[in-house]
C-alpha positions in Angstrom: 9.5 174.6 348.1 7.5 171.5 347.3 6.0 169.4 350.2 4.8 166.0 349.5 1.4 164.9 351.2 0.5 161.2 350.6 1.5 160.4 347.0 0.9 164.0 345.9 3.9 167.0 345.7 2.4 170.4 346.1 3.9 173.7 345.7 4.2 175.4 349.5 6.5 178.2 349.0 8.8 180.4 346.8 12.0 181.5 348.3 13.8 184.8 347.3 16.6 186.8 348.3 15.8 190.2 350.1 18.4 191.9 348.1 18.4 189.6 345.0 19.3 191.1 341.4 18.4 189.8 338.0 22.0 188.2 337.4 22.9 186.7 340.9 21.9 183.4 339.8 20.0 182.6 342.9 19.1 179.0 343.0 21.8 177.8 340.9 22.9 175.3 343.9 20.4 174.3 346.7 20.7 172.1 349.8 18.0 171.0 352.3 18.4 169.3 355.5 15.2 169.2 357.8 13.9 172.4 358.2 16.6 174.3 356.7 17.3 175.2 353.2 20.5 176.7 351.7 20.6 178.6 348.3 23.5 179.7 346.4 23.8 182.8 344.5 27.3 182.6 342.9 27.1 185.5 340.8 25.9 188.1 343.5 28.1 191.5 343.4 29.3 192.0 346.9 30.6 195.8 347.9 32.1 196.4 344.3 33.2 192.8 343.9 31.6 191.5 340.8 30.6 187.8 341.0 31.9 187.3 344.6 28.8 185.4 345.3 26.9 184.5 348.5 24.4 181.9 350.0 21.1 182.4 351.7 19.8 180.2 354.7 15.9 179.6 355.1 14.5 178.3 358.4 11.1 176.7 358.0 8.6 178.5 360.2 6.6 176.5 362.7 3.5 176.8 360.7 5.2 175.4 357.5 7.2 176.8 354.4 5.9 180.1 353.5 6.9 182.2 350.6 9.4 184.7 352.0 13.0 185.9 352.4 16.1 184.6 354.0 16.9 183.9 357.5 20.5 184.7 357.0 23.1 185.6 354.2 26.4 184.1 354.2 29.4 185.5 352.6 33.1 185.1 352.9 35.0 188.0 354.9 38.0 187.4 352.5 36.0 187.1 349.4 36.9 188.8 346.1 35.6 189.5 342.7 35.0 186.2 340.7 35.3 183.9 343.7 31.9 182.5 342.7 31.1 181.8 346.4 27.7 179.5 346.3 28.5 177.9 343.2 28.0 174.7 345.2 26.5 174.2 348.6 25.9 171.4 351.3 24.0 171.5 354.3 24.1 168.7 357.2 22.5 169.7 360.7 24.0 172.8 361.9 26.9 173.0 359.4 26.8 174.4 355.8 29.8 174.1 353.4 30.0 176.4 350.4 32.3 176.0 347.3 34.0 179.1 345.7 36.0 177.6 342.9 37.3 180.9 341.5 39.1 181.9 344.4 42.7 182.6 344.1 43.0 182.3 340.3 40.5 179.2 340.0 42.6 177.1 342.8 39.3 177.3 344.7 38.4 176.7 348.4 35.5 175.6 350.3 34.0 177.4 353.4 32.5 175.9 356.5 29.9 177.8 358.6 28.5 176.5 361.7 25.3 177.8 363.1 25.7 180.1 366.0 24.2 179.1 369.5 21.3 181.8 368.8 20.3 180.5 365.3 21.5 181.3 361.7 22.4 184.9 361.4 23.8 187.1 358.5 27.5 186.9 358.6 30.9 186.8 356.6 32.6 185.1 359.4 33.3 181.5 358.4 34.4 178.8 361.0 36.7 177.2 358.5 38.4 177.5 355.1 39.2 174.2 353.4 42.1 174.3 350.7 44.4 171.6 349.3 48.2 171.5 349.7 48.7 170.2 345.9 46.0 172.9 344.7 47.1 174.6 341.5 45.8 177.5 339.2 43.0 176.4 337.4 41.8 173.4 339.6 38.4 174.6 340.5 38.5 173.0 343.9 35.1 173.6 345.5 33.1 173.1 342.2 31.4 170.6 344.0 30.6 170.0 347.8 29.0 167.3 349.8 28.7 166.8 353.6 27.4 163.8 355.8 28.1 164.3 359.6 31.7 164.9 360.3 32.8 164.1 356.8 33.3 166.7 353.6 33.9 165.7 350.1 35.0 168.6 348.0 35.6 168.3 344.2 38.1 169.9 341.9 36.7 169.6 338.4 39.8 170.6 336.5 42.6 169.0 338.7 45.1 167.1 336.6 44.1 169.1 333.4 40.5 168.5 333.5 40.5 165.0 334.9 39.1 166.2 338.0 39.6 165.0 341.7 37.9 164.6 345.0 39.0 165.4 348.5 37.9 164.2 351.8 38.0 166.4 354.9 37.3 165.1 358.4 36.2 167.5 361.2 38.9 167.6 363.7 37.8 166.7 367.5 37.9 170.2 368.4 35.5 171.4 365.7 35.8 172.6 362.0 39.2 174.5 361.5 41.0 176.1 358.5 43.1 173.3 357.0 44.5 171.7 353.9 44.7 168.2 355.6 42.5 165.8 353.5 42.4 162.2 351.7 42.6 162.5 348.1 40.3 160.3 345.9 
């Protein structure tokens, strides 16, 4: 983490995963919103699932960023090997979106996590799973994710034989829910 003071950027902290291993690819994707950082580790092995992936939440302490380990670790309860969960991450306010382009023979998926009332906590229970009804093997939906307010933008880098596509999801009035309802771009 680097912090700007005046016109000068200075190193403030080194963030690490408490359970990190050499080949996890921790830091391959990052997002920052206010005092919260989200860091992907898409090659993290989970309970016998090679390259299932994970993402780590870091909350800035009141005294400022300090070198340390995560506040929470996010994983997918339905994850399997080679999902590559955490290959892309986005963060806006209390909502995180995490891509897993390898899910379901590379059709891909994006998971929505909403910060619980008590704060970010280690969990595999996601709030919503975003997919597309026109998804096909090899599309790599979730390869890129972005989030702004109640709108999520999810990229499928190999849709239409490599041409790619992007999909917009709007948060329903009752909160994020598992859906394949989108607007295609």
